[in-house]
Structure formats: structure tokens, C-alpha cells
C-alpha positions in Angstrom: 0.1 0.1 0.0 3.0 2.3 0.9 4.4 1.7 -2.6 0.9 2.4 -4.1 1.4 6.1 -2.7 5.0 6.4 -3.9 3.9 4.8 -7.5 1.2 7.5 -7.7 3.2 10.4 -6.6 5.9 9.4 -8.8 3.2 9.3 -11.9 0.7 11.8 -11.3 2.3 14.4 -8.5 5.0 16.2 -10.4 3.1 19.0 -11.9 2.5 21.3 -8.8 -0.4 23.6 -8.4 -1.1 23.3 -12.3 -1.9 20.0 -12.1 -5.2 19.9 -9.7 -6.3 16.3 -11.2 -3.0 14.7 -10.8 -2.6 16.0 -7.4 -6.4 14.6 -6.4 -5.3 11.7 -7.6 -2.4 11.1 -5.5 -4.5 12.5 -2.6 -7.3 10.0 -2.9 -4.9 7.2 -3.0 -2.8 8.4 0.0 -6.5 8.9 2.0 -7.7 5.5 0.8 -4.3 3.5 2.4 -4.6 5.7 5.6 -8.3 4.4 5.9 -6.9 0.8 5.4 -4.0 1.3 7.3 -5.6 2.2 10.6 -3.6 -0.1 12.9 -0.5 1.2 11.8 -2.0 4.8 12.2 -2.5 3.6 15.8 1.1 2.2 16.3 2.8 5.4 15.1 1.0 7.6 17.7 2.0 5.2 20.5 5.5 4.6 19.2 7.0 7.6 17.3 9.2 9.9 19.3 7.2 12.6 21.0 9.1 15.5 19.1 7.9 14.1 15.9 4.1 14.1 16.7 4.4 17.5 18.1 5.9 18.9 14.8 3.2 16.9 13.1 0.2 18.7 14.8 1.9 21.8 14.9 2.4 21.8 11.1 -1.4 20.8 10.5 -3.0 23.3 13.0 -1.3 26.2 11.4 -3.2 26.2 8.3 -6.4 25.2 10.2 -6.1 28.2 12.3 -5.5 30.3 9.6 -9.0 29.3 8.1 -11.1 29.5 11.0 -13.4 32.9 11.1 -12.3 35.5 13.7 -14.3 38.4 14.8 -14.3 41.7 12.9 -12.2 43.5 16.1 -9.9 40.9 15.7 -8.8 39.9 12.4 -8.7 43.8 11.5 -6.1 44.0 14.1 -3.7 41.5 12.1 -1.1 43.3 10.0 -1.9 44.8 6.4 -5.8 43.4 7.1 -6.7 47.3 6.5 -6.2 46.7 2.7 -8.2 43.3 2.9 -10.8 45.8 4.7 -10.6 48.3 2.1 -11.3 45.9 -1.0 -14.1 44.5 0.7 -15.9 47.9 1.6 -15.0 48.7 -2.0 -17.0 45.3 -3.4 -19.7 46.1 -1.1 -19.3 43.4 1.4 -20.6 43.9 5.0 -18.2 43.9 7.7 -18.0 40.8 10.1 -16.1 37.9 10.9 -13.3 37.0 8.3 -10.4 34.6 8.3 -6.9 35.0 9.5 -5.9 34.0 5.8 -6.6 36.6 3.0 -7.5 33.8 1.0 -9.0 30.7 2.9 -9.4 28.7 0.1 -5.7 28.9 -1.1 -5.0 28.0 2.6 -7.1 25.1 2.4 -5.5 23.8 -0.7 -2.2 24.0 1.2 -3.5 22.1 3.9 -4.8 19.2 1.7 -1.5 18.8 0.0 0.0 17.9 3.7 -2.2 14.5 3.1 0.2 12.7 0.9 3.6 13.1 3.1 1.4 12.4 6.3 0.2 9.2 4.8 3.2 8.0 3.7 4.5 8.2 7.3 1.8 6.7 9.3 0.8 4.1 6.7 4.6 2.8 6.7 5.4 3.1 10.3 4.5 -0.5 11.0 6.3 -1.9 8.2 9.1 -4.3 8.8 12.6 -2.5 8.3 13.6 -4.6 5.7 10.5 -4.0 3.7 11.2 -0.2 3.9 14.7 -0.9 2.1 12.9 -2.9 -0.4 11.0 0.0 -0.9 14.1 2.2 -1.2 14.8 -0.1 -4.1 11.5 0.9 -5.6 12.7 4.7 -5.4 15.8 4.0 -7.2 14.0 2.1 -9.9 11.7 5.6 -10.2 14.9 7.4 -10.5 16.3 5.1 -13.3 12.5 5.5 -15.2 12.7 9.1 -14.6 16.1 9.2 -16.7 15.0 7.1 -19.5 11.8 9.0 -19.9 14.1 12.2 -20.0 16.4 10.3 -22.7 13.4 10.2 -24.7 12.1 13.8 -24.5 15.7 15.0 -25.2 15.7 12.9 -28.4 12.1 13.6 -29.7 12.4 17.5 -28.5 8.4 17.9 -28.5 6.0 18.5 -25.6 4.5 15.2 -26.6 6.6 13.5 -24.5 6.3 15.5 -21.4 3.7 15.4 -19.0 3.3 18.8 -18.3 4.4 20.9 -21.3 7.8 22.8 -21.5 8.9 26.4 -23.0 12.0 24.6 -24.2 11.1 20.9 -25.1 14.3 18.6 -25.5 16.5 21.3 -23.9 16.8 19.7 -20.6 15.7 16.4 -19.1 11.9 16.9 -17.2 10.9 13.3 -16.9 7.6 13.0 -14.8 7.9 16.8 -13.4 6.9 20.4 -14.6 9.7 21.8 -13.0 13.4 20.5 -14.0 15.0 21.9 -10.3 12.4 19.2 -8.9 13.5 16.3 -11.5 17.2 17.0 -10.5 16.5 17.0 -6.7 14.6 13.6 -7.0 17.4 12.3 -9.1 19.9 13.2 -6.2 17.7 11.4 -3.6 17.8 8.1 -5.6 21.5 8.6 -6.3 22.0 8.4 -2.6 19.7 5.4 -2.1 21.4 3.6 -5.2 24.6 4.0 -3.7 24.1 3.2 -0.3 21.2 0.6 0.2 22.0 -2.6 1.2 21.8 -5.2 -1.5 19.0 -7.3 -1.5 21.2 -10.4 -1.6 25.3 -10.9 -2.1 26.2 -11.4 -5.6 29.5 -10.4 -7.9 27.6 -8.3 -9.9 26.3 -6.0 -7.1 29.0 -3.6 -7.1 29.2 -2.9 -11.3 25.2 -2.7 -11.3 25.1 -0.4 -8.2 28.0 1.8 -9.8 26.1 1.5 -13.2 22.9 2.9 -11.7 24.6 5.6 -10.0 26.5 6.6 -13.3 23.2 6.7 -15.0 21.4 8.6 -12.3 24.1 11.4 -11.9 24.4 11.8 -15.4 20.4 12.3 -15.6 21.3 15.0 -12.6 23.3 17.4 -15.2 20.9 16.6 -18.0 18.3 18.6 -16.1 20.6 21.9 -16.3 19.2 22.3 -12.9 22.3 24.0 -11.0 21.0 24.0 -7.7 20.8 19.9 -8.3 24.1 19.7 -10.1 25.7 21.2 -6.8 23.5 19.0 -4.4 24.6 15.8 -6.3 27.9 16.2 -4.5 26.2 15.5 -1.1 25.4 11.8 -2.1 28.3 11.4 -4.1 30.5 12.9 -0.9 28.6 10.4 1.3 29.0 7.2 -1.0 33.0 8.3 -1.3 32.9 8.4 2.5 31.5 5.2 2.9 33.5 3.6 0.2 36.8 4.8 2.3 35.5 3.6 5.3 35.5 0.1 3.5 38.8 0.3 2.3 40.6 0.8 5.8 40.6 -2.8 7.2 39.0 -3.8 10.5 42.1 -5.1 12.0 40.0 -6.3 14.8 38.2 -8.5 12.5 41.0 -9.5 10.2 39.1 -8.3 7.4 40.7 -8.1 3.8 40.7 -4.9 2.4 40.2 -6.2 -1.2 36.6 -5.6 -1.4 36.9 -2.0 0.0 39.5 -1.2 -2.7 37.1 -2.6 -5.1 34.5 -0.2 -4.0 36.4 2.6 -3.5 38.2 2.5 -6.9 34.6 2.0 -8.3 33.6 4.9 -6.8 36.0 7.0 -8.2 35.5 5.7 -11.4 31.9 6.4 -11.2 32.7 10.1 -10.8 35.3 9.8 -13.7 33.4 7.9 -16.1 30.2 10.0 -15.6 32.2 13.1 -16.3 34.1 11.7 -19.3 30.7 10.3 -21.0 29.0 13.4 -20.8 31.8 15.2 -22.2 31.8 12.8 -25.1 28.2 12.0 -25.7 27.0 15.4 -25.1 29.7 18.4 -24.7 26.8 20.7 -26.1 24.6 20.2 -23.0 27.7 20.1 -20.6 28.2 23.7 -22.0 24.6 24.7 -21.4 25.0 23.6 -17.9 27.8 25.4 -17.1 26.7 28.4 -19.0 23.8 28.7 -16.4 26.4 29.1 -13.5 27.4 32.1 -15.1 24.2 33.7 -15.5 24.0 37.2 -14.2 20.4 38.2 -15.2 18.5 36.0 -12.7 15.1 37.5 -12.3 14.8 36.0 -9.0 17.0 38.8 -7.0 14.1 41.1 -8.3 11.2 38.8 -7.0 13.2 38.3 -3.6 13.4 42.3 -3.1 9.8 42.9 -3.3 8.8 39.6 -1.8 10.9 40.6 1.3 8.7 43.7 1.5 5.4 41.8 1.4 6.8 39.7 4.3 7.8 42.9 6.4 4.1 44.2 5.7 2.5 41.0 7.1 5.1 40.3 10.1 4.6 38.4 12.3 1.3 36.8 11.8 1.8 36.0 7.9 -1.0 36.4 5.0 -2.2 32.9 5.1 -0.8 29.6 3.6 -0.6 29.5 -0.3 -1.7 33.2 -0.5 1.6 34.4 -1.9 0.6 34.8 -5.4 -2.2 37.3 -4.6 0.1 39.2 -2.2 2.9 39.9 -4.7 0.3 41.5 -7.3 0.1 44.4 -4.6 3.6 44.6 -3.6 5.5 44.1 -7.0 7.3 47.2 -7.8 6.8 48.8 -11.2 10.6 48.8 -12.2 10.4 44.7 -11.7 7.0 44.4 -13.6 7.4 42.1 -16.7 4.8 40.1 -18.7 5.3 37.3 -16.5 3.9 36.3 -13.3 6.6 34.8 -11.1 3.9 32.5 -9.3 6.4 31.6 -6.6 9.3 33.5 -4.7 12.0 31.2 -5.7 12.8 31.0 -1.9 10.4 29.0 0.1 12.0 30.5 3.2 10.9 34.2 2.0 7.5 33.0 1.1 7.1 30.8 4.2 7.6 34.4 6.1 4.9 36.0 3.7 2.5 33.4 4.4 3.0 32.4 7.7 5.1 34.5 9.7 7.0 33.9 12.8 5.0 30.8 13.3 6.2 29.0 10.2 9.7 29.9 10.6 10.1 28.6 13.6 8.4 25.3 12.7 11.0 25.3 9.7 13.7 25.4 12.3 12.0 23.1 14.6 12.0 20.4 11.6 15.6 21.0 11.0 16.3 20.5 14.5 14.5 17.1 14.7 16.2 15.7 11.5 19.4 16.9 12.5 18.8 14.8 15.9 17.5 11.7 14.3 20.4 11.6 12.1 23.1 11.8 14.9 20.9 9.0 16.6 21.9 6.4 13.9 25.6 7.1 13.9 25.9 3.7 15.6 23.9 1.5 13.5 24.7 -1.1 10.9 21.8 0.8 8.8 23.5 4.2 9.5 24.2 4.6 5.7 20.9 4.0 4.3 19.8 6.5 7.2 22.2 9.2 6.2 21.1 8.8 2.3 17.7 9.7 3.5 18.6 12.5 5.6 20.9 13.9 3.0 17.8 13.8 0.8 16.1 15.8 3.4 19.2 18.3 3.9 19.0 18.6 -0.2 15.3 20.0 -0.1 16.3 22.2 2.6 19.0 24.0 0.5 17.5 24.0 -2.7 14.7 25.9 -1.0 16.8 29.1 -0.7 16.7 29.5 -4.7 13.7 27.6 -5.5 10.4 25.4 -4.1 10.8 21.8 -4.0 8.0 21.1 -1.5 5.3 22.3 -3.4 4.7 19.0 -5.7 3.1 16.1 -4.6 5.7 13.8 -5.7 8.7 15.5 -3.7 5.9 15.6 -0.9 5.5 11.8 -0.9 9.3 11.2 -1.5 10.2 13.4 1.4 7.9 11.5 3.8 9.4 8.3 2.8 13.2 9.5 3.6 11.6 11.1 6.8 9.9 7.4 7.6 13.1 5.5 6.9 15.5 7.9 9.0 13.2 7.8 12.0 12.6 4.1 11.8 16.3 3.1 11.8 16.7 6.1 14.4 14.4 4.4 16.8 15.4 0.9 16.0 19.3 1.8 17.3 17.5 3.5 20.2 15.5 0.5 21.4 19.0 -1.6 20.9 20.6 0.7 23.4 18.2 0.3 26.1 
């Protein structure tokens, strides 16, 4: 059932807010699995860390409180609600109760987006740990499918092979996403799992197959031409190299041979070299395009950030309501930054969170970061620490990409982020029980 959510999210959830039916399909599957996995739901609330439960409740409570009606005197006292009051008066609307959010329907939509990661976390809680690792290989399979679909998109160079269209079809790899940054981030997560998940069974072909899959996924990251994803791919690559170097050092107390470790270390190094060489030989133009994007000096995001920061100040510290940024920005966009296109997003989720949720939202984000860091530290003595850290690296990559993009604004990344948190938490909890 958990695989059903992940596959539904992979196939239908990569379109963001512009793909309402796809998002609905993912959420319906998630709700169905939650209904069928009530025992796992109950186990989660009995066994999971209290801090995790508290943050889940707080994250759900924030948008819920934003759509509850407030008395006229109370909501008018919130920052910048005088503009809303003036608009209502001009429209002939009578005074009275209103919501904390300036657009409660948008906030309700933002709340429903949380159904998917919540279902992944709750429904998968009671699964055996080995089954979670098997699902990790399913995630790797989704990454391979993304690269293969992207190869078709690059060869055909038409919108017919993309799920959500593209402004420049055939220029970069999209896979099942509408945003190449999300594609690159997803492939980065699968790269970490492919490098660090334990093999289902031992076989001489496991190592070359693992290295080949990692090379393919790394190639896919570069072909997205996503600058942030290319940089963030260094996280799983570095983690894999550290793991390989650790295996190369013989454990003297156990008298193990370092031959296998040397093979893994050399293979990991060969992965990076082979991947880079294959790119230069087979697609020199695309490599040049990727490098050229790092030199872009006319990035419009910095102008959006200026105006969005002003919006955040206007609604500070309460915020305007989750999901309301697009309407807010139309009021605060300066004329010198005005273009024929609407940015739609701030392209910095922390600024957007400051606008929509104010100080409470930023505090929640900080607490989630602390919790993930604590869980990652708890697994350092576990035999399963490497797959746990691969999951934690994906969550770290999401946090870093959020500085210049909005990775958690589509159902696919939300679902797989939920799976990464589930994998990290379960391994941390298993280690905590083993120490008792």
C-alpha cells in the first residue's frame, strides 16, 4: 500500500499547483491507504518520538487556524488587513467575521497537500524495516525510469513526450515533473539510495550494477541543467565516497581483507570519472549549457526576492495565510521589476514561508531541521546508518534547494520526503531500542 502512494505520486504528482487532477489522484490514493492502515496509524501515535508527533500536529494546526473565522475586531488588528478591509468595502461586502488568511481557499488547498506525506509516514510506520529498504530500491527504480523518459524527451524535442509541457522541449531532462529543479532533486535522492542501500542479496554483479545505476542517475542530474541539483548531487556522491573509503580501511580487530573495500573505493572514484567523461564525449553541448547557467547574471529571482521581502515585512509577524503569496505579490510588485510574466512563486521558500506563515512558520521550519539533525545523529552507531544518512541527505538537499526554489510545492517531492523521514526515523528508533 505504501508502494501504491509512492508510485501514484511519482506518476501523477510532479505538476505542482497547475495539475489539480493529478494532485487529487495522489491524495485520494493516500486517503485510501490511510483508511486501510488504521492499525499502523495507531502504532505511530504510540511509538513514534514525541517531538515528531508534536511537529506534525503543529504543522497541521497552522493552516487550520488560518482558515477559522475570527471576529471583525480581531482580524482587522492583524498586520495589513486594512487593505483587505478596504477592498471588501469597495466591493460592497458587509463587515463581520473573516479568516486569518486573506484567501482561505488557497490555505485550504495548502492544507490538503499535507495529506500525502502524512499518509506515507503513518501508513508505513508498522512495516518491517527490511520492507522499507525494499521500497528504497523501488524509489531507485523510479529514478531510473525518470532518466529513461528524460532521454526520450531529449531525443524527440517535442511537448508530446512531457507530462506538463515545456517552454523549451528537448533542451533539458524533465521526466515526470513540470520543473527541472524538482527532477534534479529527485534524481539526487535516488542517487544517494542507489549508492548506500544494502543489496537485497549478495552477488558478484552487485557492485558493477550499483556503480552503473549511480552513473546513470548522476548523468540524469546533469542533463536537467538545474544548477542547484548539480551542486546538491555532491552530497550523495561525497557520502558514497566516505562510505567507500571507510570500507577500504581494514578492520584489524576482525582481520578482514581490504580487497573488496579497495574495489568499492576505486569503483566509486571511477563512477565520478566515467560519468564526467561520458558527458563530455556524448553531450559536450549540454555540458556547456549546464556550465553556462552557472554564469547567469540576469537572474530575475533577485528582483522577486526584493519585492517579496517587502511583503514579508508588511505581514510580519502573523503572515498572510498559507498559499496566498501569488495574490499578495501582485499588490507589492514594484513597477521597475514588472514583466509580462508572473513569477508565481518567490523562488525562495523561506521568504515565501515568512510571507504566508510569519514567525510561527519559520519557527516550525527551524524545529523540523533540529529534529532531522537529531535523528541523523542517533543512527551513527547503527549498522543501517548509511541508508539512514542517504535519506537525511535528501531532506538536507530539500532544505538547501529551498533557498532558490520551491521543492516541496509538488506532491511527488512531498511523498518521497515523507518516505525519507520515515526511513530515517525508523532506523533511529531501532537504534534507540537496541541501546536500552
